[in-house]
N, C-alpha and C positions, 0 to 999 in steps of 0.2 A: 271198520276202524283201523285194521291192520294195513289196509291199502292207503289210508290217509297218512298213517305213521310212516310207512315206507316212502310215500311221495314226499313228505316233509323232510325225511332223512336224506333223500336224494337231493332235495333242494339245498340243504345245509352243505352237503358234500360238494355240490356244484359251486356254491358261494365260497367255500374254502379253497377250491381249486382256482377260482377267479382271484381270491385274495392272495394266494402264495406268490405269484409273479409280481404283483403290485408291491407286496412287502419287500421282495427281493430287490425290485427297482428302487424303492424308497431307501432301503439300506445302502444300496450302491451309491445313490445320490448323496446320502448323508456322509458316507465315507469319502466320496470325491470332494464334497464341501469341506470336510475336515482337513484333507490334504491341501486344498486351495488356501484355507485359512492359515495353515502352518507355513506354507510358502510365503503368503502375504505378510504374516507376522515376522518371518525371518528377514524379508526384504525391508520391512519397516524398521527393524532393529539395525540393519546395515545402513539404511538411510539416516537414521538417528545418529549413529556413530560417525558417519561421514560429515554430517552437519556439525556435530560437536567438534570434530577435528578441524573443520573449516573455520569454526568460530575461534578455536584456539590459535590457528594460524593468523586469522584476521586481527586478533589482539596483538600478536607479535608484529604484524605488518603496521598496525596503527601506532604502536609504540615507536617503531623505526621511523614512520612518517612524521611523528612529533619531533624526533631528534633531527630529522632532515629539515623540517620546517624551521626549527630553531637555528640550525647551522646556516641555512639559506638566509634567514633574517640577519644573522650576525655577519655573513659574507656581504650582504647588500649594504649593511651599515659601513663595513670596512671599505667597500668599493665606492660608496658615497664620499667618504673622507678622502679616498685616493683621488676621486674626481675633483674634489675641492682643491687638492694640492696641484693637480694638473692645470686647473684654471689659474691658480696663482703663479705656477711656473711659466705659463704662457704670458701672463702679465709682465713678469720679470724679464722674460726673453725679449718682449717688445720694448721694455724700458732700456735694456742693454743695447738693442739695435738703435734706439733713439740717441743714446749717449755716445755710441760709436760714431754716429754721424758728426758729432761735435768734437770727437777726439782726434788729435793729430797723429801722425805716424809715431811709432814708438810705444814703449810701455811705461808703466809707473816708475820702475827703477831707473830707466834712462832719463826720464824727465827730472826726477829727484837728483840724479847725478849731475845733470847739466846745470841745475839751479845751484848746487853746491860749488861746482867749478867756477861759475860766474861770480858767486858771492866771494869766494876765495880770491879771485882775480881782482875784484874791486877793493877788497880789504888789504891785500898785500902789494898792490901796485898803485903808483901815482899816475893816474890816467887823465888824459884831456877830458874836459867837461863834456864835450859832445860824445866822445866814445863811452864815457861812464854813463851818460844819460841813455845811450842806446842799450847798454848792458842792463840798466835798471828796467827799461821798458821790456827788454827780452825776458827778464826774471818775472815781471808781472804777467806776461803772456804765458810763460811756463807755469806759473802758480795757478793761473786760470785753468790751464790744461791739467795741472795736478789735481785740482778739485774734481774735474771730470773723471780723471783716472781713479781717484779715491771713491767717487760715487759708483763707478763701474765695479771696482773691487768689492765694495760693500754689497752691491746688488748681486754680484756673483757669489759672494759668501752666503747670502740669503737663498740664492738659487740652488747652491750646493746642499744647503740644509733641507730645503724643500724636496729636492730630488732624493735625498737620503730617506726622508719621511715617506715619500711616495713609494720608493722601493720597499720600504718596511711594510707599508700597507699592502703592496702587491704580494710580498712574501706571506704575509698573514692571510690574505684572501686565498692564495694558492694552498696554504696549509689547511685552511678550513675546507676548501673544495676537496682536497685529498682525503679528509675525514668523511666528508659528505658523500662522495661518489660511491664507496663500497656499501654504505648504509642504504643509499638509494637503490643500488643494484640488488642488495639483499631484500629490500622491500618489494621490488619488482618480482623477485623469485617467489617470495611469500604470496604475493598477489596472484601470480600464475598458479601456484599450488592450490590456493583457496578456490579460484575459479574452476580448476580441474575437479576438485572434490565436490563442489556444488553442482557441476554438470553431471558427475557420476550419481550424486544424490538425486538429482532431478530425473535422470533416466530410471533409476531404481524405483523412485516414487511413482513414476508413470507405470512401470511394470506392476508395482504393488496395487495401484489403483485399478489396473486391468484385472488383476487376480481377484480383487475385492468385488468388482462388478460380476465376474464369473461366479464367485462364491455366492453373491446375493441371488443370482439367477438360478444357480444349482439348488440353493436352499429353498427358493420358491417352488422349484420343480419337486423337490423332496416333500415339501409341505403339501403340495397338491396330491402327490401319491399317498401321503399320510392321511389326508382327508378322505381319499377314496377308501383306504384301509378302515378308517373309523366308521365310515358309512356302511361298509360291508360287514364289519364286526357288529355294528348295531343291528343290522338286519338279521345276522346269525343269532345274536342274543335274543332278539324279539321272537324269532322262530323257536329257539330253545325254550324261551319263557312260555310260549304258547304250548309247546310240547309238554312242558312241566305241568302247566295248569290243566291240560287235558289229562295227563297221567294222574295228577292229584284228584281230579274230578272222578276219573274212572276208579281210582283207589277208594275214594269216598263212597262211590256207588256200590262197589263190591263190599265195602265194610258195612254199609247200610243194609245191603242184601243179606249178608251173613248174620247181622244183628236181628234182622226181621225173621230169618229162619230159626235163629236160636230162640227168639221170643215165642214163635209158634210152637216149637218143640217143647219149650218149657210149659206153655199153657196146656198142651195135650197131656204132658206128664202130670200136671196139677189136676186136670180133670179126671185122669185115669187113676189117680192116687199113687203114682209112682214117686219115688224119692228124687228130689231135685238136687242137681249139682250146685255148688256154692255160687258159681257165676250165673247159673240160671236163676237161682233164688234172688241174687243181687239185682239182676236185670229186671225181674218182675217187680221187685220192691221199688226200684227207681221209677218204674212206670206206674206205680200205684195199683198194680194188679193183684197184690196180696197184702 
């Protein structure tokens, strides 16, 4: 029996020796997995912050883009009105060219002066009929020219007004562009910052994903080692249980043997008339022997 006990004890010792390095490896893997998880979580937090910052910058960029869009739309409207004025200016310039073809040499003031001089001459002088008729005809020619001159003057006045309006629209468009340009530039800067942050976040996310994959693999390895530990511990427990059961059986056999010896001694005392001890008396009574 001692040989069996010693053999079983050696087996338990051997299993414990086998278990120790496996436990150590499992614990090392669990610690490594914990560190990997901490690094992964830290990277995920940085990634989250970068994306939050990127979203904040995106909101600023989008707000600027909205202003830029509104200003561009307004500038386009102003430029459209300016183009309309350009078209009308071209029409009036063409009209002036046409009238100039009909206009004689001289300007409006010269024509008016000549008409006044001829009228004065006719009114203040007694002229021959032929000469007076020639002067009247000349006035009619000049009056026709005067009409053309006045038309040219009127068109030029309109042209001046249109050019004033066109310049006003040009100034307004330039003012709008001056407001728009820095906003568009700032929007581009925000966009570049956003892209930079998102690229950093993407790189960190890739690193975090790699760490997570390593964490999963390490945890699986740790679990495999843990399963080996569980199997060895179960074997050890089974052997220990077997030892306990054997020890309990041996103890029960010894107890039975002692009780049997006690019973035999008690019966011998009873037969010989010796005085029984209380436990001897109780034992025989329980057996129904007295």
